[in-house]
C-alpha positions, -999 to +999 in steps of 0.1 A: -076-373-431-068-405-451-095-431-461-091-462-438-085-496-454-119-514-446-117-548-441-150-571-442-141-601-416-162-630-426-146-656-406-157-688-408-196-674-419-193-695-452-201-729-427-177-748-454-202-742-479-180-729-512-207-712-529-217-691-498-182-683-492-181-667-530-215-650-522-197-635-489-167-623-511-194-608-539-214-590-513-186-577-492-170-562-525-204-544-536-207-530-501-176-510-503-149-533-485-111-531-496-104-566-481-122-598-472-111-616-441-116-654-433-102-678-404-084-708-413-096-731-386-083-767-370-097-770-340-069-789-319-045-757-326-069-735-309-088-753-281-085-787-261-114-808-267-122-807-229-130-770-234-169-777-231-195-753-242-188-715-243-215-688-244-217-668-275-240-645-292-257-672-308-262-690-277-244-719-257-220-735-281-199-766-278-168-748-291-141-774-301-168-794-319-181-761-337-143-753-351-137-790-359-172-787-384-156-757-399-122-773-410-116-770-446-087-780-469-065-757-488-085-759-522-114-743-501-091-712-493-075-710-528-106-707-542-118-678-517-086-661-528-088-667-565-125-653-564-116-621-543-085-615-568-110-617-598-132-591-583-102-567-573-107-571-536-077-582-512-076-617-497-066-620-459-066-649-434-058-656-397-041-687-390-040-700-354-012-727-354+011-745-372-013-766-397-031-734-405-001-710-409+016-737-434-017-736-455-018-702-452+018-699-467+012-721-496-015-696-508+013-671-512-006-643-492+002-604-497-003-601-458-016-619-425-040-613-397-032-621-362-064-623-342-059-609-304-060-643-287-029-652-305-010-619-296+011-637-270+017-669-292+052-662-294+061-695-321+033-683-344+042-649-346+080-659-353+066-683-380+047-657-397+075-628-394+098-654-414+075-651-443+086-613-448+048-600-456+030-574-438+011-581-407-021-569-392-024-574-354-053-572-333-045-560-297-077-569-277-074-583-242-038-571-240-014-549-220+007-524-233+035-549-224+018-577-241+018-557-273+057-543-270+067-581-263+047-591-296+062-563-317+097-572-306+091-607-325+079-588-354+103-561-357+115-573-393+082-568-409+058-541-414+029-543-387-005-524-383-018-529-348-059-530-348-073-518-314-096-542-304-121-550-272-123-588-271-161-588-262-187-601-284-206-578-286-182-550-276-199-517-259-190-489-277-182-469-245-156-494-240-135-484-271-114-457-258-109-443-297-084-417-282-059-445-276-054-448-316-031-416-319-012-427-284-005-463-300+010-448-333+031-428-315+044-450-288+052-477-313+055-457-345+034-479-365+003-475-384-029-483-363-065-490-369-093-508-356-110-544-352-147-532-343-167-558-326-197-533-314-231-538-333-234-503-345-223-498-381-215-461-378-203-448-342-169-466-334-159-465-375-167-430-380-151-419-345-122-441-355-119-425-387-119-390-372-094-404-346-069-413-376-075-449-378-055-466-408-079-498-409-111-503-403-123-542-396-161-553-391-176-587-390-197-592-419-223-617-428-252-624-453-279-624-427-277-618-388-301-649-387-275-672-404-257-698-380-221-686-382-203-684-349-203-643-353-232-636-377-253-621-347-228-595-339-218-592-378-229-563-404-251-575-432-245-561-467-269-532-463-256-522-428-216-525-439-223-503-469-238-478-443-208-479-425-185-475-456-206-446-469-201-431-435-163-437-433-161-420-467-181-389-459-161-387-427-129-385-443-139-353-464-155-337-430-138-316-403-135-333-371-157-310-350-183-314-374-180-355-371-184-351-336-215-325-340-231-349-360-225-379-338-234-359-307-269-351-325-274-387-335-261-408-303-260-381-275-227-364-262-224-387-234-221-418-256-199-401-280-175-391-252-175-422-235-165-439-269-136-416-275-124-425-239-093-413-219-068-424-241-051-445-213-045-482-226-063-503-202-081-535-205-117-525-211-145-536-185-163-559-209-130-577-217-112-581-180-128-615-173-113-627-208-077-619-199-055-651-199-085-671-210-089-663-247-052-655-246-030-685-253-016-704-224+003-737-219-022-767-216-017-804-208-029-825-240-033-857-219-033-866-183+001-860-168+010-882-138+029-869-105+066-875-112+060-877-150+087-861-171+070-835-196+079-839-232+072-811-257+042-836-274+025-837-239+018-798-240+000-775-264-003-735-269-040-732-265-069-708-256-085-717-221-119-700-227-144-706-193-141-740-181-107-747-178-077-732-160-056-712-175-016-723-177+018-703-180+024-680-207+034-696-239+070-679-233+078-708-206+070-736-233+109-744-233+112-742-196+085-768-188+097-795-213+119-819-196+106-809-161+086-832-137+054-829-130+051-821-092+013-833-091-015-850-111-022-826-142-055-834-157-058-835-197-068-799-210-060-780-178-034-754-180+001-762-162+009-736-136+041-729-118+031-748-087+025-781-111+063-788-122 
């Protein structure tokens, strides 16, 4: 079997500290990663300020304010890209809207990563597709129809799907890794895994055995660090264990891999992690559908009878406290219509609201 391309996703674990960002890149390289990945965060293109606090692995977090504190300028990301290239490791980043996409484009990236919540953000997908470079597309909290719709917008560029479960942490038994060859067969493109489970071995090695072209795993310097994803990320020692196990699996027959994992994790857990091979939302992400995905939200209060203009709406993640709105594909149909009733700032705009 072929060796997967291994991505160390450190997201915003740098905490805007340029020295720590470089330490993360060096540590990822030493731990066996082929690529380091960060997130280019501007709070207002991800969430509404009224999103409120969200329960994350590190506790209850005021998410908009946290994202606001993680905003960096272009020179910060350019320094990261330069460091990665000096070390001979690839640099990858996720944009979340027009501002972060423009910043990333200025860096002349070789590829782009789209996170699961942005899979249905058509305007962002079309903008990035216009760059003509490869895209890694995570597919957490999405249906086959959602994936097909996204790929139709990206058909002019090479795409690798990353099968994902949008839960933090994600239970390994929700990963349904038999889906990998099915997705590759349906869409005719490479398929890998973006793994949010805590264990460094089970999902990555089983994924490798099932033909994953890519393994992406959260990476940190220490799980006790204050980054948003640090509590579910692998530290350098654990990440090195993972890369070593993946490298061994590539040289091992499938049946022997399964026997070894059965002995370590138990036959029942291994079988559950392999799953049915039928594409459904995982139990741990069901409640996130329509909430971590993008939808149409009111930027400010919209009064009954007021004509809705483009600057009055935004395509945002809903999260837990606000109500979801219409799918982003309806954006142009909303603009120019009158509000049927009062729509509070931050809330999703529904069909019955216009």
